PDB file with SEQRES, HELIX, SHEET and CRYST1 records, atoms N, CA, C and O in Angstrom:
SEQRES   1 A   80  MET ASP GLY LEU ALA LYS TYR PHE ASP THR ILE LEU LYS          
SEQRES   2 A   80  VAL ALA THR THR GLY ALA LEU LEU ALA VAL ALA LEU LEU          
SEQRES   3 A   80  GLY THR ARG PHE VAL THR LYS GLU GLU PHE THR THR ALA          
SEQRES   4 A   80  ASN SER ARG ILE GLU LYS ILE GLU ALA VAL LEU ILE ARG          
SEQRES   5 A   80  MET GLU ALA GLN SER GLU THR ASP LYS ARG HIS ASP ALA          
SEQRES   6 A   80  LEU LEU ALA ASP HIS GLU SER ARG LEU ARG SER LEU GLU          
SEQRES   7 A   80  LYS LYS                                                      
HELIX    1 AA1 ASP A    2  THR A   28  1                                  27    
HELIX    2 AA2 LYS A   33  LYS A   79  1                                  47    
CRYST1    1.000    1.000    1.000  90.00  90.00  90.00 P 1           1          
ATOM      1  N   MET A   1     100.401  68.637  64.099  1.00  0.00           N  
ATOM      2  CA  MET A   1      98.934  68.866  64.040  1.00  0.00           C  
ATOM      3  C   MET A   1      98.601  69.693  62.862  1.00  0.00           C  
ATOM      4  O   MET A   1      97.615  69.442  62.170  1.00  0.00           O  
ATOM      5  N   ASP A   2      99.456  70.739  62.607  1.00  0.00           N  
ATOM      6  CA  ASP A   2      99.167  71.665  61.429  1.00  0.00           C  
ATOM      7  C   ASP A   2      98.997  70.962  60.140  1.00  0.00           C  
ATOM      8  O   ASP A   2      98.110  71.326  59.368  1.00  0.00           O  
ATOM      9  N   GLY A   3      99.885  69.857  59.818  1.00  0.00           N  
ATOM     10  CA  GLY A   3      99.796  69.054  58.701  1.00  0.00           C  
ATOM     11  C   GLY A   3      98.524  68.279  58.630  1.00  0.00           C  
ATOM     12  O   GLY A   3      97.957  68.157  57.544  1.00  0.00           O  
ATOM     13  N   LEU A   4      98.044  67.751  59.709  1.00  0.00           N  
ATOM     14  CA  LEU A   4      96.825  67.068  59.891  1.00  0.00           C  
ATOM     15  C   LEU A   4      95.562  67.943  59.569  1.00  0.00           C  
ATOM     16  O   LEU A   4      94.649  67.466  58.895  1.00  0.00           O  
ATOM     17  N   ALA A   5      95.517  69.142  60.023  1.00  0.00           N  
ATOM     18  CA  ALA A   5      94.510  70.150  59.785  1.00  0.00           C  
ATOM     19  C   ALA A   5      94.401  70.649  58.287  1.00  0.00           C  
ATOM     20  O   ALA A   5      93.358  70.977  57.720  1.00  0.00           O  
ATOM     21  N   LYS A   6      95.654  70.643  57.764  1.00  0.00           N  
ATOM     22  CA  LYS A   6      95.675  71.012  56.288  1.00  0.00           C  
ATOM     23  C   LYS A   6      95.206  69.866  55.446  1.00  0.00           C  
ATOM     24  O   LYS A   6      94.557  70.089  54.424  1.00  0.00           O  
ATOM     25  N   TYR A   7      95.502  68.659  55.825  1.00  0.00           N  
ATOM     26  CA  TYR A   7      95.109  67.510  55.110  1.00  0.00           C  
ATOM     27  C   TYR A   7      93.602  67.385  55.129  1.00  0.00           C  
ATOM     28  O   TYR A   7      92.982  67.168  54.088  1.00  0.00           O  
ATOM     29  N   PHE A   8      92.987  67.523  56.338  1.00  0.00           N  
ATOM     30  CA  PHE A   8      91.612  67.405  56.627  1.00  0.00           C  
ATOM     31  C   PHE A   8      90.832  68.608  55.865  1.00  0.00           C  
ATOM     32  O   PHE A   8      89.715  68.434  55.378  1.00  0.00           O  
ATOM     33  N   ASP A   9      91.476  69.758  55.812  1.00  0.00           N  
ATOM     34  CA  ASP A   9      90.764  70.841  55.026  1.00  0.00           C  
ATOM     35  C   ASP A   9      90.801  70.584  53.590  1.00  0.00           C  
ATOM     36  O   ASP A   9      89.829  70.890  52.899  1.00  0.00           O  
ATOM     37  N   THR A  10      91.832  70.051  53.086  1.00  0.00           N  
ATOM     38  CA  THR A  10      91.916  69.568  51.745  1.00  0.00           C  
ATOM     39  C   THR A  10      90.800  68.508  51.352  1.00  0.00           C  
ATOM     40  O   THR A  10      90.179  68.593  50.292  1.00  0.00           O  
ATOM     41  N   ILE A  11      90.595  67.515  52.276  1.00  0.00           N  
ATOM     42  CA  ILE A  11      89.634  66.497  52.061  1.00  0.00           C  
ATOM     43  C   ILE A  11      88.232  67.128  52.040  1.00  0.00           C  
ATOM     44  O   ILE A  11      87.411  66.811  51.180  1.00  0.00           O  
ATOM     45  N   LEU A  12      87.987  67.988  52.961  1.00  0.00           N  
ATOM     46  CA  LEU A  12      86.641  68.704  52.918  1.00  0.00           C  
ATOM     47  C   LEU A  12      86.373  69.393  51.695  1.00  0.00           C  
ATOM     48  O   LEU A  12      85.269  69.261  51.167  1.00  0.00           O  
ATOM     49  N   LYS A  13      87.304  70.153  51.157  1.00  0.00           N  
ATOM     50  CA  LYS A  13      87.276  70.941  50.053  1.00  0.00           C  
ATOM     51  C   LYS A  13      86.842  69.932  48.853  1.00  0.00           C  
ATOM     52  O   LYS A  13      85.867  70.199  48.151  1.00  0.00           O  
ATOM     53  N   VAL A  14      87.562  68.843  48.670  1.00  0.00           N  
ATOM     54  CA  VAL A  14      87.266  67.955  47.639  1.00  0.00           C  
ATOM     55  C   VAL A  14      85.962  67.181  47.671  1.00  0.00           C  
ATOM     56  O   VAL A  14      85.276  66.924  46.683  1.00  0.00           O  
ATOM     57  N   ALA A  15      85.701  66.838  48.938  1.00  0.00           N  
ATOM     58  CA  ALA A  15      84.332  66.236  49.295  1.00  0.00           C  
ATOM     59  C   ALA A  15      83.203  67.191  48.920  1.00  0.00           C  
ATOM     60  O   ALA A  15      82.231  66.791  48.279  1.00  0.00           O  
ATOM     61  N   THR A  16      83.328  68.399  49.304  1.00  0.00           N  
ATOM     62  CA  THR A  16      82.306  69.347  48.916  1.00  0.00           C  
ATOM     63  C   THR A  16      82.101  69.550  47.504  1.00  0.00           C  
ATOM     64  O   THR A  16      80.970  69.571  47.018  1.00  0.00           O  
ATOM     65  N   THR A  17      83.297  69.720  46.737  1.00  0.00           N  
ATOM     66  CA  THR A  17      83.000  69.813  45.352  1.00  0.00           C  
ATOM     67  C   THR A  17      82.521  68.538  44.654  1.00  0.00           C  
ATOM     68  O   THR A  17      81.801  68.626  43.659  1.00  0.00           O  
ATOM     69  N   GLY A  18      82.900  67.351  45.150  1.00  0.00           N  
ATOM     70  CA  GLY A  18      82.341  66.086  44.576  1.00  0.00           C  
ATOM     71  C   GLY A  18      80.901  66.046  44.930  1.00  0.00           C  
ATOM     72  O   GLY A  18      80.139  65.625  44.060  1.00  0.00           O  
ATOM     73  N   ALA A  19      80.408  66.419  46.073  1.00  0.00           N  
ATOM     74  CA  ALA A  19      79.051  66.395  46.494  1.00  0.00           C  
ATOM     75  C   ALA A  19      78.258  67.349  45.606  1.00  0.00           C  
ATOM     76  O   ALA A  19      77.191  66.980  45.113  1.00  0.00           O  
ATOM     77  N   LEU A  20      78.765  68.597  45.385  1.00  0.00           N  
ATOM     78  CA  LEU A  20      78.016  69.488  44.427  1.00  0.00           C  
ATOM     79  C   LEU A  20      77.884  68.894  43.107  1.00  0.00           C  
ATOM     80  O   LEU A  20      76.809  68.892  42.507  1.00  0.00           O  
ATOM     81  N   LEU A  21      79.026  68.354  42.611  1.00  0.00           N  
ATOM     82  CA  LEU A  21      78.910  67.648  41.334  1.00  0.00           C  
ATOM     83  C   LEU A  21      77.824  66.594  41.240  1.00  0.00           C  
ATOM     84  O   LEU A  21      77.031  66.550  40.300  1.00  0.00           O  
ATOM     85  N   ALA A  22      77.827  65.777  42.227  1.00  0.00           N  
ATOM     86  CA  ALA A  22      76.923  64.678  42.317  1.00  0.00           C  
ATOM     87  C   ALA A  22      75.427  65.203  42.395  1.00  0.00           C  
ATOM     88  O   ALA A  22      74.530  64.608  41.797  1.00  0.00           O  
ATOM     89  N   VAL A  23      75.215  66.240  43.087  1.00  0.00           N  
ATOM     90  CA  VAL A  23      73.866  66.773  43.166  1.00  0.00           C  
ATOM     91  C   VAL A  23      73.463  67.392  41.821  1.00  0.00           C  
ATOM     92  O   VAL A  23      72.295  67.323  41.440  1.00  0.00           O  
ATOM     93  N   ALA A  24      74.426  68.002  41.092  1.00  0.00           N  
ATOM     94  CA  ALA A  24      74.147  68.552  39.761  1.00  0.00           C  
ATOM     95  C   ALA A  24      73.854  67.363  38.815  1.00  0.00           C  
ATOM     96  O   ALA A  24      72.923  67.429  38.013  1.00  0.00           O  
ATOM     97  N   LEU A  25      74.605  66.338  38.906  1.00  0.00           N  
ATOM     98  CA  LEU A  25      74.372  65.196  38.028  1.00  0.00           C  
ATOM     99  C   LEU A  25      73.044  64.611  38.326  1.00  0.00           C  
ATOM    100  O   LEU A  25      72.328  64.262  37.387  1.00  0.00           O  
ATOM    101  N   LEU A  26      72.636  64.467  39.612  1.00  0.00           N  
ATOM    102  CA  LEU A  26      71.304  63.813  39.942  1.00  0.00           C  
ATOM    103  C   LEU A  26      70.214  64.702  39.450  1.00  0.00           C  
ATOM    104  O   LEU A  26      69.154  64.235  39.034  1.00  0.00           O  
ATOM    105  N   GLY A  27      70.483  66.079  39.495  1.00  0.00           N  
ATOM    106  CA  GLY A  27      69.372  67.096  38.965  1.00  0.00           C  
ATOM    107  C   GLY A  27      69.217  66.856  37.481  1.00  0.00           C  
ATOM    108  O   GLY A  27      68.169  67.267  36.984  1.00  0.00           O  
ATOM    109  N   THR A  28      70.013  66.311  36.765  1.00  0.00           N  
ATOM    110  CA  THR A  28      69.786  66.154  35.294  1.00  0.00           C  
ATOM    111  C   THR A  28      69.132  64.858  35.009  1.00  0.00           C  
ATOM    112  O   THR A  28      68.678  64.688  33.878  1.00  0.00           O  
ATOM    113  N   ARG A  29      69.030  63.950  35.872  1.00  0.00           N  
ATOM    114  CA  ARG A  29      68.446  62.705  35.721  1.00  0.00           C  
ATOM    115  C   ARG A  29      66.924  62.570  35.862  1.00  0.00           C  
ATOM    116  O   ARG A  29      66.346  61.509  35.629  1.00  0.00           O  
ATOM    117  N   PHE A  30      66.313  63.669  36.246  1.00  0.00           N  
ATOM    118  CA  PHE A  30      64.910  63.583  36.405  1.00  0.00           C  
ATOM    119  C   PHE A  30      64.101  63.536  35.215  1.00  0.00           C  
ATOM    120  O   PHE A  30      64.500  64.036  34.163  1.00  0.00           O  
ATOM    121  N   VAL A  31      62.877  62.909  35.333  1.00  0.00           N  
ATOM    122  CA  VAL A  31      62.075  62.644  34.143  1.00  0.00           C  
ATOM    123  C   VAL A  31      61.160  63.881  34.022  1.00  0.00           C  
ATOM    124  O   VAL A  31      60.601  64.382  34.997  1.00  0.00           O  
ATOM    125  N   THR A  32      61.047  64.330  32.783  1.00  0.00           N  
ATOM    126  CA  THR A  32      60.091  65.486  32.477  1.00  0.00           C  
ATOM    127  C   THR A  32      58.699  64.927  32.571  1.00  0.00           C  
ATOM    128  O   THR A  32      58.471  63.719  32.645  1.00  0.00           O  
ATOM    129  N   LYS A  33      57.754  65.890  32.565  1.00  0.00           N  
ATOM    130  CA  LYS A  33      56.261  65.547  32.614  1.00  0.00           C  
ATOM    131  C   LYS A  33      55.852  64.756  31.410  1.00  0.00           C  
ATOM    132  O   LYS A  33      55.080  63.799  31.449  1.00  0.00           O  
ATOM    133  N   GLU A  34      56.461  65.257  30.280  1.00  0.00           N  
ATOM    134  CA  GLU A  34      56.092  64.625  28.937  1.00  0.00           C  
ATOM    135  C   GLU A  34      56.612  63.132  28.881  1.00  0.00           C  
ATOM    136  O   GLU A  34      55.948  62.170  28.496  1.00  0.00           O  
ATOM    137  N   GLU A  35      57.776  63.114  29.285  1.00  0.00           N  
ATOM    138  CA  GLU A  35      58.452  61.550  29.337  1.00  0.00           C  
ATOM    139  C   GLU A  35      57.642  60.712  30.240  1.00  0.00           C  
ATOM    140  O   GLU A  35      57.340  59.560  29.927  1.00  0.00           O  
ATOM    141  N   PHE A  36      57.260  61.286  31.417  1.00  0.00           N  
ATOM    142  CA  PHE A  36      56.530  60.453  32.377  1.00  0.00           C  
ATOM    143  C   PHE A  36      55.158  60.033  31.804  1.00  0.00           C  
ATOM    144  O   PHE A  36      54.757  58.879  31.952  1.00  0.00           O  
ATOM    145  N   THR A  37      54.418  60.995  31.131  1.00  0.00           N  
ATOM    146  CA  THR A  37      53.160  60.758  30.581  1.00  0.00           C  
ATOM    147  C   THR A  37      53.302  59.724  29.444  1.00  0.00           C  
ATOM    148  O   THR A  37      52.490  58.803  29.359  1.00  0.00           O  
ATOM    149  N   THR A  38      54.325  59.861  28.564  1.00  0.00           N  
ATOM    150  CA  THR A  38      54.463  58.963  27.527  1.00  0.00           C  
ATOM    151  C   THR A  38      54.788  57.545  28.099  1.00  0.00           C  
ATOM    152  O   THR A  38      54.225  56.552  27.638  1.00  0.00           O  
ATOM    153  N   ALA A  39      55.673  57.466  29.074  1.00  0.00           N  
ATOM    154  CA  ALA A  39      56.015  56.183  29.594  1.00  0.00           C  
ATOM    155  C   ALA A  39      54.852  55.528  30.295  1.00  0.00           C  
ATOM    156  O   ALA A  39      54.706  54.307  30.263  1.00  0.00           O  
ATOM    157  N   ASN A  40      54.029  56.329  30.924  1.00  0.00           N  
ATOM    158  CA  ASN A  40      52.859  55.883  31.671  1.00  0.00           C  
ATOM    159  C   ASN A  40      51.874  55.285  30.761  1.00  0.00           C  
ATOM    160  O   ASN A  40      51.357  54.190  30.984  1.00  0.00           O  
ATOM    161  N   SER A  41      51.595  56.074  29.646  1.00  0.00           N  
ATOM    162  CA  SER A  41      50.609  55.483  28.566  1.00  0.00           C  
ATOM    163  C   SER A  41      51.216  54.279  27.911  1.00  0.00           C  
ATOM    164  O   SER A  41      50.443  53.434  27.458  1.00  0.00           O  
ATOM    165  N   ARG A  42      52.435  54.113  27.813  1.00  0.00           N  
ATOM    166  CA  ARG A  42      52.995  52.882  27.202  1.00  0.00           C  
ATOM    167  C   ARG A  42      52.720  51.774  28.156  1.00  0.00           C  
ATOM    168  O   ARG A  42      52.255  50.703  27.767  1.00  0.00           O  
ATOM    169  N   ILE A  43      53.019  52.036  29.474  1.00  0.00           N  
ATOM    170  CA  ILE A  43      52.856  50.969  30.474  1.00  0.00           C  
ATOM    171  C   ILE A  43      51.346  50.562  30.483  1.00  0.00           C  
ATOM    172  O   ILE A  43      51.037  49.375  30.590  1.00  0.00           O  
ATOM    173  N   GLU A  44      50.481  51.470  30.379  1.00  0.00           N  
ATOM    174  CA  GLU A  44      49.033  51.184  30.354  1.00  0.00           C  
ATOM    175  C   GLU A  44      48.691  50.361  29.128  1.00  0.00           C  
ATOM    176  O   GLU A  44      47.824  49.491  29.208  1.00  0.00           O  
ATOM    177  N   LYS A  45      49.334  50.598  28.000  1.00  0.00           N  
ATOM    178  CA  LYS A  45      49.025  49.837  26.853  1.00  0.00           C  
ATOM    179  C   LYS A  45      49.513  48.378  27.051  1.00  0.00           C  
ATOM    180  O   LYS A  45      48.834  47.404  26.727  1.00  0.00           O  
ATOM    181  N   ILE A  46      50.695  48.309  27.585  1.00  0.00           N  
ATOM    182  CA  ILE A  46      51.292  46.953  27.808  1.00  0.00           C  
ATOM    183  C   ILE A  46      50.539  46.221  28.779  1.00  0.00           C  
ATOM    184  O   ILE A  46      50.401  45.011  28.601  1.00  0.00           O  
ATOM    185  N   GLU A  47      49.996  46.810  29.847  1.00  0.00           N  
ATOM    186  CA  GLU A  47      49.144  46.120  30.847  1.00  0.00           C  
ATOM    187  C   GLU A  47      47.866  45.647  30.223  1.00  0.00           C  
ATOM    188  O   GLU A  47      47.438  44.530  30.515  1.00  0.00           O  
ATOM    189  N   ALA A  48      47.175  46.488  29.311  1.00  0.00           N  
ATOM    190  CA  ALA A  48      46.071  46.059  28.582  1.00  0.00           C  
ATOM    191  C   ALA A  48      46.357  44.768  27.661  1.00  0.00           C  
ATOM    192  O   ALA A  48      45.553  43.841  27.567  1.00  0.00           O  
ATOM    193  N   VAL A  49      47.508  44.813  27.038  1.00  0.00           N  
ATOM    194  CA  VAL A  49      47.783  43.612  26.170  1.00  0.00           C  
ATOM    195  C   VAL A  49      48.052  42.393  27.061  1.00  0.00           C  
ATOM    196  O   VAL A  49      47.722  41.272  26.672  1.00  0.00           O  
ATOM    197  N   LEU A  50      48.616  42.578  28.192  1.00  0.00           N  
ATOM    198  CA  LEU A  50      48.908  41.399  29.096  1.00  0.00           C  
ATOM    199  C   LEU A  50      47.568  40.883  29.716  1.00  0.00           C  
ATOM    200  O   LEU A  50      47.408  39.695  29.997  1.00  0.00           O  
ATOM    201  N   ILE A  51      46.640  41.815  29.909  1.00  0.00           N  
ATOM    202  CA  ILE A  51      45.361  41.304  30.393  1.00  0.00           C  
ATOM    203  C   ILE A  51      44.640  40.544  29.344  1.00  0.00           C  
ATOM    204  O   ILE A  51      43.986  39.554  29.674  1.00  0.00           O  
ATOM    205  N   ARG A  52      44.710  40.953  28.015  1.00  0.00           N  
ATOM    206  CA  ARG A  52      44.147  40.210  26.993  1.00  0.00           C  
ATOM    207  C   ARG A  52      44.878  38.966  26.765  1.00  0.00           C  
ATOM    208  O   ARG A  52      44.246  37.955  26.458  1.00  0.00           O  
ATOM    209  N   MET A  53      46.130  38.943  26.882  1.00  0.00           N  
ATOM    210  CA  MET A  53      46.860  37.656  26.712  1.00  0.00           C  
ATOM    211  C   MET A  53      46.528  36.596  27.826  1.00  0.00           C  
ATOM    212  O   MET A  53      46.524  35.392  27.569  1.00  0.00           O  
ATOM    213  N   GLU A  54      46.252  37.095  29.065  1.00  0.00           N  
ATOM    214  CA  GLU A  54      45.849  36.273  30.104  1.00  0.00           C  
ATOM    215  C   GLU A  54      44.474  35.674  29.833  1.00  0.00           C  
ATOM    216  O   GLU A  54      44.259  34.476  30.021  1.00  0.00           O  
ATOM    217  N   ALA A  55      43.619  36.452  29.425  1.00  0.00           N  
ATOM    218  CA  ALA A  55      42.212  35.935  29.076  1.00  0.00           C  
ATOM    219  C   ALA A  55      42.244  34.909  27.952  1.00  0.00           C  
ATOM    220  O   ALA A  55      41.491  33.936  27.964  1.00  0.00           O  
ATOM    221  N   GLN A  56      43.132  35.140  26.973  1.00  0.00           N  
ATOM    222  CA  GLN A  56      43.390  34.273  25.868  1.00  0.00           C  
ATOM    223  C   GLN A  56      43.995  32.949  26.295  1.00  0.00           C  
ATOM    224  O   GLN A  56      43.650  31.876  25.799  1.00  0.00           O  
ATOM    225  N   SER A  57      44.907  33.076  27.232  1.00  0.00           N  
ATOM    226  CA  SER A  57      45.466  31.887  27.836  1.00  0.00           C  
ATOM    227  C   SER A  57      44.391  31.030  28.596  1.00  0.00           C  
ATOM    228  O   SER A  57      44.391  29.802  28.504  1.00  0.00           O  
ATOM    229  N   GLU A  58      43.576  31.646  29.267  1.00  0.00           N  
ATOM    230  CA  GLU A  58      42.337  30.901  29.891  1.00  0.00           C  
ATOM    231  C   GLU A  58      41.585  30.108  28.936  1.00  0.00           C  
ATOM    232  O   GLU A  58      41.319  28.914  29.075  1.00  0.00           O  
ATOM    233  N   THR A  59      41.224  30.927  27.852  1.00  0.00           N  
ATOM    234  CA  THR A  59      40.488  30.196  26.687  1.00  0.00           C  
ATOM    235  C   THR A  59      41.188  29.116  26.129  1.00  0.00           C  
ATOM    236  O   THR A  59      40.627  28.048  25.887  1.00  0.00           O  
ATOM    237  N   ASP A  60      42.477  29.339  25.888  1.00  0.00           N  
ATOM    238  CA  ASP A  60      43.264  28.216  25.328  1.00  0.00           C  
ATOM    239  C   ASP A  60      43.296  26.981  26.287  1.00  0.00           C  
ATOM    240  O   ASP A  60      43.282  25.855  25.790  1.00  0.00           O  
ATOM    241  N   LYS A  61      43.335  27.133  27.503  1.00  0.00           N  
ATOM    242  CA  LYS A  61      43.339  26.085  28.403  1.00  0.00           C  
ATOM    243  C   LYS A  61      42.093  25.354  28.302  1.00  0.00           C  
ATOM    244  O   LYS A  61      42.093  24.127  28.203  1.00  0.00           O  
ATOM    245  N   ARG A  62      41.014  26.051  28.321  1.00  0.00           N  
ATOM    246  CA  ARG A  62      39.660  25.414  28.150  1.00  0.00           C  
ATOM    247  C   ARG A  62      39.520  24.708  26.846  1.00  0.00           C  
ATOM    248  O   ARG A  62      38.858  23.671  26.804  1.00  0.00           O  
ATOM    249  N   HIS A  63      40.068  25.167  25.823  1.00  0.00           N  
ATOM    250  CA  HIS A  63      39.997  24.562  24.382  1.00  0.00           C  
ATOM    251  C   HIS A  63      40.877  23.310  24.499  1.00  0.00           C  
ATOM    252  O   HIS A  63      40.481  22.248  24.018  1.00  0.00           O  
ATOM    253  N   ASP A  64      42.011  23.398  25.098  1.00  0.00           N  
ATOM    254  CA  ASP A  64      42.849  22.202  25.164  1.00  0.00           C  
ATOM    255  C   ASP A  64      42.265  21.158  25.984  1.00  0.00           C  
ATOM    256  O   ASP A  64      42.492  19.977  25.717  1.00  0.00           O  
ATOM    257  N   ALA A  65      41.518  21.504  26.978  1.00  0.00           N  
ATOM    258  CA  ALA A  65      40.887  20.374  27.808  1.00  0.00           C  
ATOM    259  C   ALA A  65      39.642  19.839  27.107  1.00  0.00           C  
ATOM    260  O   ALA A  65      39.282  18.694  27.379  1.00  0.00           O  
ATOM    261  N   LEU A  66      38.956  20.563  26.234  1.00  0.00           N  
ATOM    262  CA  LEU A  66      37.919  20.091  25.361  1.00  0.00           C  
ATOM    263  C   LEU A  66      38.534  19.199  24.279  1.00  0.00           C  
ATOM    264  O   LEU A  66      37.984  18.136  23.993  1.00  0.00           O  
ATOM    265  N   LEU A  67      39.618  19.581  23.689  1.00  0.00           N  
ATOM    266  CA  LEU A  67      40.324  18.776  22.708  1.00  0.00           C  
ATOM    267  C   LEU A  67      40.866  17.410  23.196  1.00  0.00           C  
ATOM    268  O   LEU A  67      40.804  16.349  22.576  1.00  0.00           O  
ATOM    269  N   ALA A  68      41.365  17.609  24.322  1.00  0.00           N  
ATOM    270  CA  ALA A  68      41.819  16.290  24.934  1.00  0.00           C  
ATOM    271  C   ALA A  68      40.665  15.366  25.303  1.00  0.00           C  
ATOM    272  O   ALA A  68      40.797  14.145  25.223  1.00  0.00           O  
ATOM    273  N   ASP A  69      39.561  15.929  25.697  1.00  0.00           N  
ATOM    274  CA  ASP A  69      38.404  15.078  25.979  1.00  0.00           C  
ATOM    275  C   ASP A  69      37.905  14.418  24.721  1.00  0.00           C  
ATOM    276  O   ASP A  69      37.553  13.238  24.704  1.00  0.00           O  
ATOM    277  N   HIS A  70      37.882  15.196  23.684  1.00  0.00           N  
ATOM    278  CA  HIS A  70      37.430  14.702  22.302  1.00  0.00           C  
ATOM    279  C   HIS A  70      38.332  13.623  21.760  1.00  0.00           C  
ATOM    280  O   HIS A  70      37.927  12.585  21.239  1.00  0.00           O  
ATOM    281  N   GLU A  71      39.679  13.988  21.944  1.00  0.00           N  
ATOM    282  CA  GLU A  71      40.633  12.954  21.484  1.00  0.00           C  
ATOM    283  C   GLU A  71      40.494  11.662  22.233  1.00  0.00           C  
ATOM    284  O   GLU A  71      40.514  10.585  21.636  1.00  0.00           O  
ATOM    285  N   SER A  72      40.354  11.756  23.533  1.00  0.00           N  
ATOM    286  CA  SER A  72      40.107  10.498  24.318  1.00  0.00           C  
ATOM    287  C   SER A  72      38.885   9.705  23.931  1.00  0.00           C  
ATOM    288  O   SER A  72      38.892   8.474  23.953  1.00  0.00           O  
ATOM    289  N   ARG A  73      37.816  10.430  23.570  1.00  0.00           N  
ATOM    290  CA  ARG A  73      36.550   9.807  23.276  1.00  0.00           C  
ATOM    291  C   ARG A  73      36.785   9.187  21.905  1.00  0.00           C  
ATOM    292  O   ARG A  73      36.349   8.045  21.756  1.00  0.00           O  
ATOM    293  N   LEU A  74      37.418   9.774  20.865  1.00  0.00           N  
ATOM    294  CA  LEU A  74      37.798   9.141  19.654  1.00  0.00           C  
ATOM    295  C   LEU A  74      38.713   7.943  19.743  1.00  0.00           C  
ATOM    296  O   LEU A  74      38.529   6.949  19.040  1.00  0.00           O  
ATOM    297  N   ARG A  75      39.696   8.045  20.607  1.00  0.00           N  
ATOM    298  CA  ARG A  75      40.611   6.799  20.799  1.00  0.00           C  
ATOM    299  C   ARG A  75      39.686   5.618  21.371  1.00  0.00           C  
ATOM    300  O   ARG A  75      39.765   4.482  20.904  1.00  0.00           O  
ATOM    301  N   SER A  76      38.787   5.960  22.433  1.00  0.00           N  
ATOM    302  CA  SER A  76      38.065   4.914  22.935  1.00  0.00           C  
ATOM    303  C   SER A  76      37.100   4.300  21.869  1.00  0.00           C  
ATOM    304  O   SER A  76      36.838   3.098  21.919  1.00  0.00           O  
ATOM    305  N   LEU A  77      36.576   5.098  20.919  1.00  0.00           N  
ATOM    306  CA  LEU A  77      35.765   4.560  19.874  1.00  0.00           C  
ATOM    307  C   LEU A  77      36.545   3.782  18.902  1.00  0.00           C  
ATOM    308  O   LEU A  77      36.048   2.805  18.341  1.00  0.00           O  
ATOM    309  N   GLU A  78      37.810   4.196  18.668  1.00  0.00           N  
ATOM    310  CA  GLU A  78      38.628   3.621  17.686  1.00  0.00           C  
ATOM    311  C   GLU A  78      39.014   2.065  18.267  1.00  0.00           C  
ATOM    312  O   GLU A  78      39.137   1.105  17.506  1.00  0.00           O  
ATOM    313  N   LYS A  79      39.158   1.994  19.520  1.00  0.00           N  
ATOM    314  CA  LYS A  79      39.571   0.714  20.050  1.00  0.00           C  
ATOM    315  C   LYS A  79      38.382  -0.340  20.081  1.00  0.00           C  
ATOM    316  O   LYS A  79      38.598  -1.545  20.209  1.00  0.00           O  
ATOM    317  N   LYS A  80      37.191   0.170  19.961  1.00  0.00           N  
ATOM    318  CA  LYS A  80      36.065  -0.831  19.876  1.00  0.00           C  
ATOM    319  C   LYS A  80      35.833  -1.439  18.512  1.00  0.00           C  
ATOM    320  O   LYS A  80      34.936  -2.265  18.349  1.00  0.00           O  
TER     321      LYS A  80                                                      
END                                                                             
């Protein structure tokens, strides 16, 4: 029993040290306010570009439909 208690005590000491190191490592992984603000502004810029790209895509679809209509009309005139 004495050997088991010693083994358990050693495991607890190692686990405690490991947990403290893990908490210290996690504490260094937090983002600072400046980094968050910079990243947030970059994300907003990317979102604005994506919104413009989506609007442009809708315009392109409309233009493609118009071009297809004109092309089909020209082809029908060429056949006559």
